[in-house]
PDBQT receptor file of N, H, CA, C and O in Angstrom, charges set to zero:
ATOM      1  N   MET A   1     126.215  73.202  95.265  1.00  0.00    +0.000 N 
ATOM      2  CA  MET A   1     124.874  73.371  95.791  1.00  0.00    +0.000 C 
ATOM      3  C   MET A   1     124.346  72.001  96.213  1.00  0.00    +0.000 C 
ATOM      4  O   MET A   1     124.462  71.030  95.465  1.00  0.00    +0.000 OA
ATOM      5  N   SER A   2     123.771  71.926  97.398  1.00  0.00    +0.000 N 
ATOM      6  H   SER A   2     123.677  72.714  98.006  1.00  0.00    +0.000 HD
ATOM      7  CA  SER A   2     123.268  70.644  97.887  1.00  0.00    +0.000 C 
ATOM      8  C   SER A   2     121.901  70.327  97.284  1.00  0.00    +0.000 C 
ATOM      9  O   SER A   2     121.129  71.222  96.942  1.00  0.00    +0.000 OA
ATOM     10  N   HIS A   3     121.632  69.047  97.167  1.00  0.00    +0.000 N 
ATOM     11  H   HIS A   3     122.259  68.321  97.445  1.00  0.00    +0.000 HD
ATOM     12  CA  HIS A   3     120.357  68.582  96.625  1.00  0.00    +0.000 C 
ATOM     13  C   HIS A   3     119.270  68.705  97.700  1.00  0.00    +0.000 C 
ATOM     14  O   HIS A   3     119.474  68.288  98.840  1.00  0.00    +0.000 OA
ATOM     15  N   ILE A   4     118.130  69.272  97.340  1.00  0.00    +0.000 N 
ATOM     16  H   ILE A   4     117.965  69.611  96.414  1.00  0.00    +0.000 HD
ATOM     17  CA  ILE A   4     117.004  69.396  98.265  1.00  0.00    +0.000 C 
ATOM     18  C   ILE A   4     116.087  68.199  98.050  1.00  0.00    +0.000 C 
ATOM     19  O   ILE A   4     115.602  67.972  96.941  1.00  0.00    +0.000 OA
ATOM     20  N   GLN A   5     115.853  67.443  99.099  1.00  0.00    +0.000 N 
ATOM     21  H   GLN A   5     116.247  67.627 100.000  1.00  0.00    +0.000 HD
ATOM     22  CA  GLN A   5     115.027  66.249  98.994  1.00  0.00    +0.000 C 
ATOM     23  C   GLN A   5     113.544  66.630  99.066  1.00  0.00    +0.000 C 
ATOM     24  O   GLN A   5     113.137  67.401  99.935  1.00  0.00    +0.000 OA
ATOM     25  N   ASP A   6     112.741  66.082  98.144  1.00  0.00    +0.000 N 
ATOM     26  H   ASP A   6     113.071  65.456  97.438  1.00  0.00    +0.000 HD
ATOM     27  CA  ASP A   6     111.306  66.338  98.144  1.00  0.00    +0.000 C 
ATOM     28  C   ASP A   6     110.630  65.648  99.316  1.00  0.00    +0.000 C 
ATOM     29  O   ASP A   6     111.020  64.552  99.717  1.00  0.00    +0.000 OA
ATOM     30  N   HIS A   7     109.612  66.302  99.859  1.00  0.00    +0.000 N 
ATOM     31  H   HIS A   7     109.295  67.193  99.533  1.00  0.00    +0.000 HD
ATOM     32  CA  HIS A   7     108.790  65.680 100.904  1.00  0.00    +0.000 C 
ATOM     33  C   HIS A   7     108.036  64.517 100.267  1.00  0.00    +0.000 C 
ATOM     34  O   HIS A   7     107.637  64.617  99.107  1.00  0.00    +0.000 OA
ATOM     35  N   PRO A   8     107.828  63.413 100.995  1.00  0.00    +0.000 N 
ATOM     36  CA  PRO A   8     107.151  62.250 100.424  1.00  0.00    +0.000 C 
ATOM     37  C   PRO A   8     105.749  62.543  99.885  1.00  0.00    +0.000 C 
ATOM     38  O   PRO A   8     105.294  61.860  98.968  1.00  0.00    +0.000 OA
ATOM     39  N   LEU A   9     105.063  63.536 100.431  1.00  0.00    +0.000 N 
ATOM     40  H   LEU A   9     105.433  64.091 101.176  1.00  0.00    +0.000 HD
ATOM     41  CA  LEU A   9     103.698  63.836 100.002  1.00  0.00    +0.000 C 
ATOM     42  C   LEU A   9     103.624  64.995  99.007  1.00  0.00    +0.000 C 
ATOM     43  O   LEU A   9     102.531  65.450  98.672  1.00  0.00    +0.000 OA
ATOM     44  N   ARG A  10     104.786  65.480  98.528  1.00  0.00    +0.000 N 
ATOM     45  H   ARG A  10     105.674  65.110  98.801  1.00  0.00    +0.000 HD
ATOM     46  CA  ARG A  10     104.799  66.655  97.657  1.00  0.00    +0.000 C 
ATOM     47  C   ARG A  10     103.951  66.456  96.396  1.00  0.00    +0.000 C 
ATOM     48  O   ARG A  10     103.117  67.303  96.078  1.00  0.00    +0.000 OA
ATOM     49  N   TYR A  11     104.150  65.374  95.694  1.00  0.00    +0.000 N 
ATOM     50  H   TYR A  11     104.827  64.685  95.952  1.00  0.00    +0.000 HD
ATOM     51  CA  TYR A  11     103.430  65.157  94.441  1.00  0.00    +0.000 C 
ATOM     52  C   TYR A  11     101.941  64.948  94.684  1.00  0.00    +0.000 C 
ATOM     53  O   TYR A  11     101.114  65.425  93.907  1.00  0.00    +0.000 OA
ATOM     54  N   GLU A  12     101.597  64.244  95.749  1.00  0.00    +0.000 N 
ATOM     55  H   GLU A  12     102.269  63.857  96.380  1.00  0.00    +0.000 HD
ATOM     56  CA  GLU A  12     100.182  64.038  96.081  1.00  0.00    +0.000 C 
ATOM     57  C   GLU A  12      99.490  65.372  96.369  1.00  0.00    +0.000 C 
ATOM     58  O   GLU A  12      98.377  65.613  95.901  1.00  0.00    +0.000 OA
ATOM     59  N   LEU A  13     100.145  66.229  97.134  1.00  0.00    +0.000 N 
ATOM     60  H   LEU A  13     101.049  66.034  97.515  1.00  0.00    +0.000 HD
ATOM     61  CA  LEU A  13      99.576  67.530  97.452  1.00  0.00    +0.000 C 
ATOM     62  C   LEU A  13      99.467  68.406  96.201  1.00  0.00    +0.000 C 
ATOM     63  O   LEU A  13      98.445  69.058  95.986  1.00  0.00    +0.000 OA
ATOM     64  N   ALA A  14     100.507  68.423  95.387  1.00  0.00    +0.000 N 
ATOM     65  H   ALA A  14     101.337  67.894  95.561  1.00  0.00    +0.000 HD
ATOM     66  CA  ALA A  14     100.476  69.232  94.169  1.00  0.00    +0.000 C 
ATOM     67  C   ALA A  14      99.346  68.773  93.251  1.00  0.00    +0.000 C 
ATOM     68  O   ALA A  14      98.642  69.604  92.678  1.00  0.00    +0.000 OA
ATOM     69  N   ASN A  15      99.168  67.485  93.107  1.00  0.00    +0.000 N 
ATOM     70  H   ASN A  15      99.740  66.810  93.572  1.00  0.00    +0.000 HD
ATOM     71  CA  ASN A  15      98.087  66.965  92.271  1.00  0.00    +0.000 C 
ATOM     72  C   ASN A  15      96.722  67.339  92.837  1.00  0.00    +0.000 C 
ATOM     73  O   ASN A  15      95.806  67.655  92.077  1.00  0.00    +0.000 OA
ATOM     74  N   GLU A  16      96.572  67.307  94.153  1.00  0.00    +0.000 N 
ATOM     75  H   GLU A  16      97.315  67.051  94.770  1.00  0.00    +0.000 HD
ATOM     76  CA  GLU A  16      95.312  67.689  94.789  1.00  0.00    +0.000 C 
ATOM     77  C   GLU A  16      95.001  69.159  94.524  1.00  0.00    +0.000 C 
ATOM     78  O   GLU A  16      93.864  69.503  94.200  1.00  0.00    +0.000 OA
ATOM     79  N   LEU A  17      95.989  70.017  94.657  1.00  0.00    +0.000 N 
ATOM     80  H   LEU A  17      96.912  69.737  94.920  1.00  0.00    +0.000 HD
ATOM     81  CA  LEU A  17      95.770  71.457  94.448  1.00  0.00    +0.000 C 
ATOM     82  C   LEU A  17      95.423  71.767  93.001  1.00  0.00    +0.000 C 
ATOM     83  O   LEU A  17      94.587  72.633  92.742  1.00  0.00    +0.000 OA
ATOM     84  N   HIS A  18      96.049  71.077  92.052  1.00  0.00    +0.000 N 
ATOM     85  H   HIS A  18      96.728  70.373  92.262  1.00  0.00    +0.000 HD
ATOM     86  CA  HIS A  18      95.807  71.363  90.643  1.00  0.00    +0.000 C 
ATOM     87  C   HIS A  18      94.475  70.820  90.138  1.00  0.00    +0.000 C 
ATOM     88  O   HIS A  18      94.019  71.225  89.069  1.00  0.00    +0.000 OA
ATOM     89  N   THR A  19      93.839  69.911  90.880  1.00  0.00    +0.000 N 
ATOM     90  H   THR A  19      94.210  69.581  91.749  1.00  0.00    +0.000 HD
ATOM     91  CA  THR A  19      92.547  69.378  90.446  1.00  0.00    +0.000 C 
ATOM     92  C   THR A  19      91.384  70.195  90.991  1.00  0.00    +0.000 C 
ATOM     93  O   THR A  19      90.242  69.976  90.588  1.00  0.00    +0.000 OA
ATOM     94  N   ARG A  20      91.645  71.118  91.887  1.00  0.00    +0.000 N 
ATOM     95  H   ARG A  20      92.573  71.296  92.214  1.00  0.00    +0.000 HD
ATOM     96  CA  ARG A  20      90.573  71.939  92.456  1.00  0.00    +0.000 C 
ATOM     97  C   ARG A  20      90.166  73.028  91.463  1.00  0.00    +0.000 C 
ATOM     98  O   ARG A  20      90.992  73.516  90.692  1.00  0.00    +0.000 OA
ATOM     99  N   PRO A  21      88.877  73.404  91.488  1.00  0.00    +0.000 N 
ATOM    100  CA  PRO A  21      88.447  74.485  90.594  1.00  0.00    +0.000 C 
ATOM    101  C   PRO A  21      89.085  75.819  90.995  1.00  0.00    +0.000 C 
ATOM    102  O   PRO A  21      89.380  76.055  92.167  1.00  0.00    +0.000 OA
ATOM    103  N   ILE A  22      89.287  76.667  90.015  1.00  0.00    +0.000 N 
ATOM    104  H   ILE A  22      89.047  76.475  89.063  1.00  0.00    +0.000 HD
ATOM    105  CA  ILE A  22      89.869  77.983  90.281  1.00  0.00    +0.000 C 
ATOM    106  C   ILE A  22      88.808  78.851  90.954  1.00  0.00    +0.000 C 
ATOM    107  O   ILE A  22      87.703  78.993  90.430  1.00  0.00    +0.000 OA
ATOM    108  N   PRO A  23      89.132  79.432  92.110  1.00  0.00    +0.000 N 
ATOM    109  CA  PRO A  23      88.147  80.280  92.779  1.00  0.00    +0.000 C 
ATOM    110  C   PRO A  23      87.867  81.546  91.968  1.00  0.00    +0.000 C 
ATOM    111  O   PRO A  23      88.754  82.082  91.304  1.00  0.00    +0.000 OA
ATOM    112  N   SER A  24      86.646  82.003  92.032  1.00  0.00    +0.000 N 
ATOM    113  H   SER A  24      85.925  81.568  92.572  1.00  0.00    +0.000 HD
ATOM    114  CA  SER A  24      86.302  83.252  91.358  1.00  0.00    +0.000 C 
ATOM    115  C   SER A  24      85.918  84.278  92.405  1.00  0.00    +0.000 C 
ATOM    116  O   SER A  24      85.539  83.935  93.525  1.00  0.00    +0.000 OA
ATOM    117  N   MET A  25      86.022  85.537  92.028  1.00  0.00    +0.000 N 
ATOM    118  H   MET A  25      86.330  85.816  91.119  1.00  0.00    +0.000 HD
ATOM    119  CA  MET A  25      85.631  86.596  92.953  1.00  0.00    +0.000 C 
ATOM    120  C   MET A  25      85.032  87.737  92.159  1.00  0.00    +0.000 C 
ATOM    121  O   MET A  25      85.210  87.845  90.946  1.00  0.00    +0.000 OA
ATOM    122  N   GLU A  26      84.332  88.569  92.865  1.00  0.00    +0.000 N 
ATOM    123  H   GLU A  26      84.187  88.482  93.851  1.00  0.00    +0.000 HD
ATOM    124  CA  GLU A  26      83.665  89.707  92.229  1.00  0.00    +0.000 C 
ATOM    125  C   GLU A  26      84.467  90.979  92.474  1.00  0.00    +0.000 C 
ATOM    126  O   GLU A  26      85.087  91.141  93.524  1.00  0.00    +0.000 OA
ATOM    127  N   ALA A  27      84.448  91.871  91.503  1.00  0.00    +0.000 N 
ATOM    128  H   ALA A  27      83.944  91.739  90.649  1.00  0.00    +0.000 HD
ATOM    129  CA  ALA A  27      85.151  93.146  91.645  1.00  0.00    +0.000 C 
ATOM    130  C   ALA A  27      84.220  94.165  92.297  1.00  0.00    +0.000 C 
ATOM    131  O   ALA A  27      83.015  94.112  92.050  1.00  0.00    +0.000 OA
ATOM    132  N   PRO A  28      84.701  95.059  93.091  1.00  0.00    +0.000 N 
ATOM    133  CA  PRO A  28      86.088  95.170  93.523  1.00  0.00    +0.000 C 
ATOM    134  C   PRO A  28      86.385  94.121  94.602  1.00  0.00    +0.000 C 
ATOM    135  O   PRO A  28      85.481  93.673  95.308  1.00  0.00    +0.000 OA
ATOM    136  N   GLY A  29      87.624  93.747  94.716  1.00  0.00    +0.000 N 
ATOM    137  H   GLY A  29      88.358  94.111  94.142  1.00  0.00    +0.000 HD
ATOM    138  CA  GLY A  29      88.024  92.751  95.704  1.00  0.00    +0.000 C 
ATOM    139  C   GLY A  29      89.512  92.823  95.966  1.00  0.00    +0.000 C 
ATOM    140  O   GLY A  29      90.248  93.548  95.297  1.00  0.00    +0.000 OA
ATOM    141  N   THR A  30      89.932  92.064  96.940  1.00  0.00    +0.000 N 
ATOM    142  H   THR A  30      89.334  91.475  97.483  1.00  0.00    +0.000 HD
ATOM    143  CA  THR A  30      91.342  92.013  97.302  1.00  0.00    +0.000 C 
ATOM    144  C   THR A  30      91.768  90.557  97.397  1.00  0.00    +0.000 C 
ATOM    145  O   THR A  30      91.067  89.727  97.976  1.00  0.00    +0.000 OA
ATOM    146  N   VAL A  31      92.914  90.263  96.828  1.00  0.00    +0.000 N 
ATOM    147  H   VAL A  31      93.484  90.937  96.358  1.00  0.00    +0.000 HD
ATOM    148  CA  VAL A  31      93.467  88.922  96.890  1.00  0.00    +0.000 C 
ATOM    149  C   VAL A  31      94.837  89.015  97.550  1.00  0.00    +0.000 C 
ATOM    150  O   VAL A  31      95.634  89.895  97.224  1.00  0.00    +0.000 OA
ATOM    151  N   ALA A  32      95.100  88.117  98.465  1.00  0.00    +0.000 N 
ATOM    152  H   ALA A  32      94.453  87.402  98.731  1.00  0.00    +0.000 HD
ATOM    153  CA  ALA A  32      96.408  88.070  99.115  1.00  0.00    +0.000 C 
ATOM    154  C   ALA A  32      96.969  86.662  98.995  1.00  0.00    +0.000 C 
ATOM    155  O   ALA A  32      96.229  85.684  99.106  1.00  0.00    +0.000 OA
ATOM    156  N   PHE A  33      98.266  86.555  98.769  1.00  0.00    +0.000 N 
ATOM    157  H   PHE A  33      98.867  87.349  98.678  1.00  0.00    +0.000 HD
ATOM    158  CA  PHE A  33      98.941  85.277  98.658  1.00  0.00    +0.000 C 
ATOM    159  C   PHE A  33     100.168  85.337  99.541  1.00  0.00    +0.000 C 
ATOM    160  O   PHE A  33     100.972  86.263  99.441  1.00  0.00    +0.000 OA
ATOM    161  N   LEU A  34     100.308  84.359 100.397  1.00  0.00    +0.000 N 
ATOM    162  H   LEU A  34      99.654  83.607 100.479  1.00  0.00    +0.000 HD
ATOM    163  CA  LEU A  34     101.436  84.322 101.309  1.00  0.00    +0.000 C 
ATOM    164  C   LEU A  34     102.143  82.979 101.140  1.00  0.00    +0.000 C 
ATOM    165  O   LEU A  34     101.523  81.926 101.290  1.00  0.00    +0.000 OA
ATOM    166  N   ALA A  35     103.408  83.013 100.835  1.00  0.00    +0.000 N 
ATOM    167  H   ALA A  35     103.911  83.868 100.713  1.00  0.00    +0.000 HD
ATOM    168  CA  ALA A  35     104.201  81.791 100.697  1.00  0.00    +0.000 C 
ATOM    169  C   ALA A  35     105.306  81.819 101.741  1.00  0.00    +0.000 C 
ATOM    170  O   ALA A  35     106.006  82.821 101.892  1.00  0.00    +0.000 OA
ATOM    171  N   LEU A  36     105.453  80.732 102.448  1.00  0.00    +0.000 N 
ATOM    172  H   LEU A  36     104.884  79.919 102.326  1.00  0.00    +0.000 HD
ATOM    173  CA  LEU A  36     106.493  80.617 103.469  1.00  0.00    +0.000 C 
ATOM    174  C   LEU A  36     107.437  79.485 103.093  1.00  0.00    +0.000 C 
ATOM    175  O   LEU A  36     107.004  78.442 102.603  1.00  0.00    +0.000 OA
ATOM    176  N   LYS A  37     108.711  79.693 103.322  1.00  0.00    +0.000 N 
ATOM    177  H   LYS A  37     109.062  80.541 103.719  1.00  0.00    +0.000 HD
ATOM    178  CA  LYS A  37     109.703  78.659 103.051  1.00  0.00    +0.000 C 
ATOM    179  C   LYS A  37     110.559  78.495 104.290  1.00  0.00    +0.000 C 
ATOM    180  O   LYS A  37     111.121  79.456 104.815  1.00  0.00    +0.000 OA
ATOM    181  N   GLN A  38     110.642  77.267 104.740  1.00  0.00    +0.000 N 
ATOM    182  H   GLN A  38     110.185  76.486 104.313  1.00  0.00    +0.000 HD
ATOM    183  CA  GLN A  38     111.486  76.995 105.899  1.00  0.00    +0.000 C 
ATOM    184  C   GLN A  38     112.931  76.911 105.441  1.00  0.00    +0.000 C 
ATOM    185  O   GLN A  38     113.256  76.193 104.495  1.00  0.00    +0.000 OA
ATOM    186  N   VAL A  39     113.785  77.643 106.114  1.00  0.00    +0.000 N 
ATOM    187  H   VAL A  39     113.521  78.226 106.882  1.00  0.00    +0.000 HD
ATOM    188  CA  VAL A  39     115.186  77.681 105.752  1.00  0.00    +0.000 C 
ATOM    189  C   VAL A  39     115.973  76.907 106.813  1.00  0.00    +0.000 C 
ATOM    190  O   VAL A  39     115.845  77.159 108.011  1.00  0.00    +0.000 OA
ATOM    191  N   PHE A  40     116.770  75.983 106.351  1.00  0.00    +0.000 N 
ATOM    192  H   PHE A  40     116.874  75.779 105.378  1.00  0.00    +0.000 HD
ATOM    193  CA  PHE A  40     117.580  75.178 107.263  1.00  0.00    +0.000 C 
ATOM    194  C   PHE A  40     118.989  75.744 107.321  1.00  0.00    +0.000 C 
ATOM    195  O   PHE A  40     119.587  76.094 106.303  1.00  0.00    +0.000 OA
ATOM    196  N   GLY A  41     119.493  75.822 108.528  1.00  0.00    +0.000 N 
ATOM    197  H   GLY A  41     119.008  75.538 109.355  1.00  0.00    +0.000 HD
ATOM    198  CA  GLY A  41     120.793  76.077 108.644  1.00  0.00    +0.000 C 
ATOM    199  C   GLY A  41     121.702  77.060 108.915  1.00  0.00    +0.000 C 
ATOM    200  O   GLY A  41     122.907  76.806 108.907  1.00  0.00    +0.000 OA
TER     201      GLY A  41
């Protein structure tokens, strides 16, 4: 298995996201999460 190199800004972005307050919402509601991964090759 090949080693995947981290993006230079990965840790900075992760730290920024984890310091943000958790959003709240009122019921009833809908939450959607979309994750995309670029595949090489």
